[in-house]
C-alpha positions in Angstrom: 162.9 -24.5 33.6 162.1 -26.9 30.8 160.2 -29.1 33.3 158.3 -26.0 34.5 157.5 -25.0 31.0 156.3 -28.5 30.2 153.9 -28.6 33.2 152.7 -25.1 32.5 151.9 -26.0 28.9 150.1 -29.1 30.0 148.1 -27.1 32.5 147.0 -24.7 29.8 145.8 -27.6 27.7 143.8 -29.0 30.5 142.2 -25.7 31.3 140.6 -25.6 27.8 137.0 -27.1 28.0 136.2 -29.9 25.6 133.3 -29.6 23.3 130.5 -32.1 23.8 129.7 -34.1 20.6 126.2 -33.6 19.4 124.2 -36.8 18.7 123.1 -37.1 15.1 119.3 -37.7 15.2 118.8 -37.6 11.4 119.0 -41.5 10.9 116.4 -42.0 13.7 114.1 -39.4 12.1 114.5 -41.1 8.7 113.8 -44.5 10.2 110.7 -43.2 12.0 109.3 -41.6 8.9 109.9 -44.8 6.9 108.1 -46.9 9.6 105.2 -44.5 9.6 104.9 -44.6 5.8 105.2 -48.4 5.8 102.4 -48.7 8.4 100.2 -46.4 6.3 100.9 -48.5 3.2 100.1 -51.8 5.0 96.9 -50.3 6.3 95.9 -49.1 2.9 96.6 -52.5 1.2 94.7 -54.3 4.0 91.7 -51.9 3.6 91.6 -52.4 -0.2 91.8 -56.2 0.2 89.0 -56.2 2.7 86.9 -53.9 0.5 87.5 -56.1 -2.5 86.6 -59.3 -0.7 83.5 -57.8 0.9 81.9 -56.5 -2.4 78.3 -57.6 -3.0 76.5 -57.5 -6.3 73.3 -55.6 -6.7 71.1 -58.3 -8.2 68.7 -57.8 -11.2 65.3 -59.3 -11.5 64.6 -60.1 -15.1 61.1 -60.9 -16.4 62.0 -61.6 -20.0 65.1 -62.2 -22.1 63.8 -61.2 -25.5 60.5 -63.1 -25.7 61.6 -65.8 -23.3 59.6 -65.5 -20.0 61.6 -65.8 -16.7 59.6 -67.1 -13.7 60.8 -66.3 -10.3 60.4 -69.2 -7.9 63.0 -68.9 -5.2 64.0 -71.8 -3.0 62.9 -71.6 0.7 65.4 -69.6 2.8 65.9 -72.6 5.1 66.7 -75.0 2.3 70.0 -76.9 2.7 70.9 -75.7 -0.8 70.6 -72.1 0.1 73.7 -71.0 2.2 72.5 -67.4 2.2 76.1 -66.1 1.5 76.0 -62.7 -0.2 78.7 -62.3 -2.8 80.1 -60.5 -5.8 79.4 -62.1 -9.2 82.5 -63.0 -11.1 81.4 -66.0 -13.2 78.6 -67.5 -15.2 78.8 -71.3 -14.9 77.1 -73.4 -17.5 75.7 -76.9 -16.7 73.3 -79.5 -18.2 70.8 -81.3 -16.0 71.7 -84.8 -17.3 68.0 -85.5 -16.5 66.6 -87.1 -19.7 63.2 -88.1 -18.3 60.2 -86.8 -20.3 58.8 -83.7 -18.7 62.0 -82.8 -16.8 61.8 -79.2 -17.9 62.6 -76.0 -16.1 59.4 -76.0 -14.1 60.0 -79.6 -12.9 63.5 -78.7 -11.7 62.1 -75.6 -9.9 59.7 -77.9 -8.0 62.6 -80.3 -7.3 64.7 -77.6 -5.7 61.9 -76.1 -3.7 61.1 -79.5 -2.3 64.6 -80.3 -0.9 64.5 -81.1 2.8 67.0 -81.0 5.7 68.0 -84.6 5.0 68.9 -84.0 1.3 72.3 -83.1 0.0 72.7 -79.3 -0.5 72.4 -78.5 -4.1 71.2 -75.4 -5.9 71.7 -73.1 -8.9 70.3 -69.9 -10.1 68.5 -70.5 -13.5 67.1 -73.5 -15.3 66.5 -73.1 -19.0 64.4 -75.2 -21.3 63.1 -74.7 -24.9 60.4 -72.2 -24.0 60.9 -70.8 -20.5 63.4 -70.0 -17.8 63.0 -70.4 -14.0 64.9 -68.3 -11.5 65.7 -70.2 -8.2 68.0 -67.9 -6.2 68.8 -64.2 -6.2 71.9 -63.6 -8.3 73.7 -62.1 -5.3 73.6 -65.4 -3.3 76.0 -68.2 -3.5 74.8 -71.7 -4.5 76.0 -75.3 -4.6 76.5 -76.2 -8.3 80.2 -76.0 -9.2 81.7 -78.8 -6.9 84.2 -76.4 -5.2 82.5 -75.8 -1.8 82.6 -72.0 -1.0 86.2 -71.4 -2.1 87.0 -67.7 -2.6 86.5 -66.6 -6.2 85.1 -70.0 -7.1 82.1 -71.2 -9.1 79.9 -71.7 -6.1 80.7 -68.6 -4.1 81.0 -66.2 -7.1 79.3 -67.8 -10.0 75.8 -67.7 -11.4 74.8 -71.3 -12.1 72.7 -72.0 -15.3 71.3 -75.5 -15.9 70.2 -76.4 -19.4 67.5 -79.1 -19.7 68.1 -82.1 -21.9 64.8 -83.9 -21.2 63.4 -86.3 -23.8 60.8 -84.5 -26.0 62.5 -81.1 -25.4 64.2 -79.1 -28.2 67.8 -79.0 -27.2 68.8 -76.5 -29.9 66.1 -74.1 -28.8 67.2 -74.6 -25.1 70.8 -73.8 -26.2 69.7 -70.6 -27.9 67.7 -69.5 -24.9 70.8 -70.1 -22.7 72.9 -68.1 -25.1 70.5 -65.1 -24.8 70.3 -65.4 -21.0 74.1 -65.6 -20.6 74.6 -62.6 -22.9 72.0 -60.6 -20.8 73.7 -61.5 -17.5 77.1 -60.6 -18.9 75.7 -57.1 -19.7 74.0 -56.7 -16.4 77.1 -57.7 -14.3 79.8 -56.3 -16.6 81.3 -59.7 -17.3 83.6 -60.7 -20.2 83.4 -63.8 -22.3 86.4 -65.3 -20.3 84.1 -65.1 -17.3 81.7 -67.7 -18.8 83.0 -71.2 -17.8 81.8 -74.8 -17.6 81.1 -76.7 -14.5 84.1 -78.9 -15.4 86.4 -75.8 -15.1 85.7 -75.6 -11.3 85.3 -79.3 -10.6 88.0 -80.9 -8.5 87.4 -84.2 -10.3 87.1 -82.8 -13.8 83.3 -83.5 -14.1 82.2 -83.6 -17.7 79.5 -80.9 -17.6 77.8 -79.5 -19.7 78.2 -83.0 -21.1 76.5 -82.7 -24.5 78.2 -79.4 -25.3 81.6 -80.7 -24.4 81.2 -84.2 -25.9 80.0 -82.7 -29.2 82.9 -80.2 -29.1 80.5 -77.2 -29.2 81.8 -75.1 -26.3 83.7 -72.7 -28.5 80.6 -72.4 -30.7 78.5 -71.6 -27.6 80.9 -68.9 -26.5 81.0 -67.4 -30.0 77.2 -67.2 -30.1 77.1 -65.6 -26.6 79.6 -62.9 -27.6 77.6 -62.1 -30.8 74.4 -62.0 -28.8 75.9 -59.7 -26.3 77.2 -57.4 -29.0 73.8 -57.4 -30.7 72.1 -56.5 -27.4 74.5 -53.7 -26.7 73.9 -52.3 -30.2 70.1 -52.6 -29.8 70.3 -50.7 -26.5 72.5 -48.0 -28.1 70.0 -47.6 -30.9 67.1 -47.4 -28.5 68.8 -44.6 -26.5 69.6 -42.8 -29.8 66.0 -42.9 -30.9 64.7 -41.9 -27.5 67.0 -38.8 -27.6 65.9 -38.1 -31.2 62.2 -38.2 -30.0 63.0 -35.9 -27.1 64.8 -33.4 -29.3 62.0 -33.4 -32.0 59.8 -30.3 -32.3 56.9 -32.7 -32.9 54.6 -33.7 -30.1 55.4 -37.2 -28.8 52.3 -38.9 -30.1 52.8 -37.4 -33.6 56.5 -38.4 -33.6 55.6 -42.0 -32.7 52.9 -42.1 -35.4 55.3 -40.9 -38.1 58.1 -43.4 -36.9 55.8 -46.4 -36.3 57.2 -48.4 -39.2 60.7 -47.7 -38.2 60.0 -48.9 -34.6 58.5 -52.1 -36.0 61.5 -52.8 -38.3 63.9 -52.4 -35.4 61.8 -54.4 -33.0 61.0 -53.7 -29.3 64.0 -53.3 -27.0 64.6 -56.1 -24.5 63.4 -55.9 -20.9 
């Protein structure tokens, strides 16, 4: 009987169907969501990096800085010194020509750059400044060969505006320096640059080239930067005042010609706004 009961009990247990264990899909869903979010993040970062590296500056074409004329004389498009690489402006790079010959002014350097041939070493920059004029050799949105760093990303050649100061015999270096101060301040405003973005050729040179030589050897670089920053602040204030006066004229109940006549002396005391 005991044996019969044992087998009967065992049979009853076998007759009860076993429940199938359900597979837990939650970890797989969490992993899938994580991988999708990671892929989206990688795509977003890659898109931002691509956009950042592909930015191109909208160039300005200045005719004057204050009362200093700027003559546009671009190098030929097939010149070895004109790579044609469009870029985003990140720097202003200051040089000196180291050409002490009489008559080696901005116009002479413009003629030199325009005359470069296929057999010449590639060299170029954007502006040459002397004591009474400025020559513009390349659009500001194009790279040039002036900073001794090839076309390295975020370098002086690829992303810098090159400015050469004349040091020719018979020229007024102090006036050239002041003209360069005014040009640098204006370009900083146009391209939303800070004073830390104004650098020497030496800063980018792989062999620590001493340029701008006279400024560095005379220990005047900090003085130059200080003058540039003050010129930029003065130009910003002048533009702000010009906008204020223009709005005041527009809001006046007087006819425009009568308002100008009554405020003629004020305009003369403030000077004409820069181009």
